[in-house]
N, C-alpha and C positions, 0 to 999 in steps of 0.2 A: 247579706248577709251568707247567704245559699252561695253567690259567684263567690264569694271571697275564698268560703270551705275549699270551692272544686279547687280552685287556683291552688292552694294549699298544696293538696289531694295530690294534683299532677306534678306539684313542684317535687315534695315528698319521693312520689312513685320514678321521677327523671333523676332524682340525685342517687336513689339507690339503684337505678339502673347502671348509672356512671360507678358507684362503688365495688358494682358487681363484675362491670368490665376490669374494674381496675383488678380486683383481685386476682379473677382470672387470669389478668394476663400475668400478676407478680409471679402466681402460680406455680405457672407455663413455665415464666424463666426460670424459677427455684427449681423445677423437676431439670429444665435443660442442664443448668449448671451444674445439678447432683450429678448428672449421666455423666456432665462432660469431666468433674474430679474423679470420676468412678472409672473410666474409660482412660484418663492419663496415669492413673493409679496402678490402673490393673497393667499398662503400657511398661511403664516403670519398675514392676514386677518382672517383668519376661527378662529372660537373660540376656545379654544383648553378644551377637556375634561379629565380630571386628576385626576383618581381614580384609588388606589390601594389599598390592602390591609386592611391594617390602616384606608384608610379613608374611605373605606365603612363596619369597625366594625360601628362604630359611627353613621349609620344610625339606628333611634330605631321607624321608622313610612313611611307608605307609603301610600299615598291614590291614586288609580285607577280607571279614571272616564272611562267605556271603550268606543267606536265608537258607532256613532249610528246604530242599527238594522235595517232592513231592512223597516221596517215600520215609518224610519227614527223618533224613540223615542230611547233614551237614556237608554244604560242597567244599572244595580243597578251598584252604585257606593263602590267600596268595600275599606274601613280603613285597615288597618294592622297595630298592633304595639307590641312592644318591651315589654315584662311583664319579668323584671330579664332575664333570658336566651333564655328565649322559646317567641314564636310570637304568637299573637293572633287576632281573626278578631275581630272587634272591631263595623262593621258596612259593611252590614246592619243589622247584627245579633253579639250576640254576642258567640263565640265558642272559641273552641282551634284548630290554625293555621294548617297548614301541612308546616312543618319547612323546608321541601328540599325544597318543590316550592317558598318559601320566599327568600331562601338564596340561589336556583337558580336564581331567578329574583333579587337581590340585587348584588351578582357576576357578571351579566351582564353588568351594568356598566362598570366595566373596561375592556371591549371587544371594547366600544362607541369609535368613533371615526369620526371625520367631516371630509366628503372626498374632498367636495366641495360646491360651494355654486350655489344655480339654480339660482333662481332671488333673488334679495333684495328686492323686494316690499312687502310689506303688504299686498295688493291688489290680490296678485297669491294665498293667501291662498286658496281659495275654489278653485282653477284650482286642487290642487295637495292635495286636501281633509284634508286640514289642518285647514278648520274652525271651530270653537269653537263645533259646534255641532254636527261636523263628523269625528272629530279625536280622538285618545286614546289619555289622558291625563293623566301623571305619574308624580306625585310630591315627594319627596325623601328628609324626615328631617332628620336635626341633631339636637336634641332638639327641640328647638322655630326655630333654623335657618334652609332656606330651602334649602337645598345640591345640589340639581337638579330638573329641572322644563321642562318637553319635551313635545309635539305634536306629536304625531306619523299618518301620514297620508298612503299617495299610495306606494306602495315601486314596485321597477323596476330595469332595470342593471344597472342605477347610483346608486342606494343605497336607503335607506329609505327616504324618503320625512320627513322632521321633520321639529318642531322651539322650538328655543334655549330661554328660560324666559331671558329678557335683550335683545335680538338680535331679529332683525326684518328681514327678507326676509325665506325665505325656504332655506335650506341645505339638502344635501344624508350627511347618517350617516351610518356607515359601521357597522357590529359585533350588530345589533338590531334580536333580532328572538322572531319574534310578538307571538310563543305559551307562552312567558314565561310569557307576561304581560297578552296578552287577555285569561286569564280561565273564566270558569263560576263562579260564587260565590262558589257551590258545590266543587270546585276544590282547592279552595283555604283554605278551615276547612281540619279538619283531619281526616280521614276517618275510622280509626283504630275502630274497636268496642271492638274485642279479639283476643290476642292468646294465644297459648300455643304447649306445642310437644304434636304429636297425641299418642306418646308413651305411653303420662301419662294418658291418657283415661281410666277408669275402666269401666264404668256401659254408657248403653246410652238409655234412657227412651223418649218413642214418644207416644200425645196421639193426634188422629185425629180422623174424620169421620167414619174412616176403623173400628178401634180398638185402643189397648193399645199394643206399643213393649215395650218389655224389654230384652236388650241384656247387655251381662255380659262377662267379659276378662278373662276367666281362663286360668293365665299363656301366653303362646303369641297366643291363639287360641279365637275367640270370640263364643258365644251360645245365640241361640235366639229363643224366647217364644213370642206369638203371643195370644191377646185373642177380638175375635168380641164383642161388647158393651153390647147382651145379653149372652155372654156366661157365663158361672159360676167361669170357672178357663181359666188359660193360657194354650198354649197347645207348644209343638215343632212347629218348622215353616217346614213344609214339604220343601224338596231337600235346604235348609238354606245355604247360601255360606255366610262363613265369610268373605270372600275378601270384600263382599259390607258394609258390617258396616266399614271397614279400609276405603273405599272409600266417606262411608258419613262422618268418623273423620278427612279425610282430606278437607273436603270440607268446615269443620266449623273451621278445628285448626289458622286460619288466616282472620277472619271475616273482610270485611271491607264494610262499607256502598256505594248502590251505590246514592242516596238520600238523602234529609231529610223534613223530614214533615213540612215544617216553618209553623204556623198557621193551622194546620189541629188538628183536636179532635181527641178521642181514634174511636168515632161514626163515623169519617169520612173514617179512616182508615181500618175500620173494626176489630179495638182492642178492643170494649168494649166487642165481641163475637170471641175470637181467632177460627180460622177453626184447627189448629193444634200447638203443645205444645212440644218443641224439648230441652232436659237436659241432658249435657252431665256431668258425676260426674267424677273429676281427682282425682290421687291416693292419693293427700294430703287432701280430700274432698271438695274441692273447686267447685261449679257448674255454666257450663254454662248454660243460658237458651233464649232458642229462642223463643218465640211469632209471629205466622204470620196469619197475617190482609188481606184484599184486593189487588186486582192490582194495584199495584203503577203506574208506567211511563212503559211504552211499555209490557214487560213480568214481567218485577220485582214484588218482595211484598213487601205490607208496612209490618214491623217488631218491635216488641220491644223487647229489648235484656238486659239482667241482667247488672247493673252497668253503663245505659246509663241513663238519665233520660227523651231525648227525644225521638220523634219516626224517626224512619227510613225506607229506602225501603233495600232491599236486592236483588243480584240476584237468578232469576229461576231457576237456575242451585241448587244452594244453598237451595232455598227455598221447592224443591220440595222431599228433603230426607223425610223433615217433615211432606208432607203430600200425603205422597204413601203409597199403598196399599199392601199388603202382598206380589204379586209378584216380587214386586223393589227388598226384600233379598232372591230369590231363584235363583237357579240354573236356567239356560236354558237350555231347552229340546236339547241334540245332535245332531245334523243333521246325518238324516239316509243316506247310498248309497245306491242308486238305487239297483234291481237285477244284478246279472254278476258282483259283485266284482265295483261298481261306473261307468261303461263303457255303454255308451248310447245302447237300443236297436237296433238290426242290420234294417236296412231299414230308422234311421233318414233321414229328411232333410241335406245334405251335408257329407254324410258318406260314402263314396264307398265301392266299397264290395270288401270285404277282400279277401285277397292275393289271388290267383288260383282262384275264383270263377267264374270267367271270362273266364278260360281258358278254351277251348272246349274240351282238355283232362285230367281236374279234376286238374290242377297242377302240376301233374304227371310227366309231361314230353315226350318224345319219348318213 
C-alpha cells in the first residue's frame, strides 16, 4: 500500500510540474503578445512622414528660422524660393542660391522618420529645446500649401527631439542632419565668382604697391617682367620661376567668395582705393579682374570681381598673389651643403669617433 501511495504522489508532483511549466509558457506568451500589441499600437499612433522623389520635387519654397544663438537672440531668418529651375535666396538678401545645398536640404525630408513619442504634452517643449524661441523652425511649401512644418531641438541617443505641426508633444525623429538646416546665410548663397580652365590663361597683369607685373604665356611656358613704380621700363624678373605663375592661375581658376559685404560701401572695404588689381586674360579675349581692398573676416580680403555687382571677401591665399612683391615669382635659393659633402664636422655633439680612432693600435689590428 505504501508503494502505491508513493507512486500516486510522484505522479501528482509530475502533473503539477507539467501544469506549472505550461502555465509559465502561457504567461510568457501572453506578455509577449501584450508587448507586441502595445508596440504596434504605439507605432500606429506615430505621425507618418511620407516624402518621396515626386513629393519633394513639388516643394518650391523653404523658410528656416535658426535656433537662438548663445546670447538668446534668433539668427537671421532665411527664405529660399524656386524660380524656374533655379533656387534663390529671397530673404534676408536677394541672391542666387547654392542649388546643391538647397537640394540636399529638401532631399533630407525623404530620410526623416518618426521613431518614438517622447512626451505627449506641450508643457515639455522647454525641457527638450523645442520652445518657439529656442528651436530651429523649418517650413516647406508646395505653392500656398504647407508640405512640412518642423521644430528641431536637442539631439540625443533616442533621436532628434522634434515638434510636428498639427501634433502636440515631443517626438524623436531619425534621419535629421543638422548641418543641412543650420547654415549661415552666406552658405545658402552661391559663392562661385568665376571659373575657367587654367590652360586657357594667356596673360596675367598685376598692379600693386610694389609695381607692375606682366606675365605672358609663350607656348607652354610663362615669361615674366616687372617694373617698379618709378622705373622707366619693365625688366625680366631675376631668377624667374614660371611654375609660380601656374600656381597663381590655379589659385584663381575656380574663385569662390568667403563672404559678402552686405551693406558695406567701397570706402568701408577699401575698394575706393584698391591696394592691388589682378587681371587674367583668356585665349578668347575674356578678362577676369579682381581688385583687392582691406582685410575682411579673419585673414580674408575684401574684393571686387568682374561680372559680380556686389563686394565679396576672398581667401588670403588667393589675395596674396595679387599683393605680392617680386620675390614671390622668383626661384628659391638652393640649400648649400656644408663642407665635407654634407657630413657634419668631426667632434659635433652626438657624433662618435670614426671607426679606429679610439683603437690604441690606430685601427690597424695586431
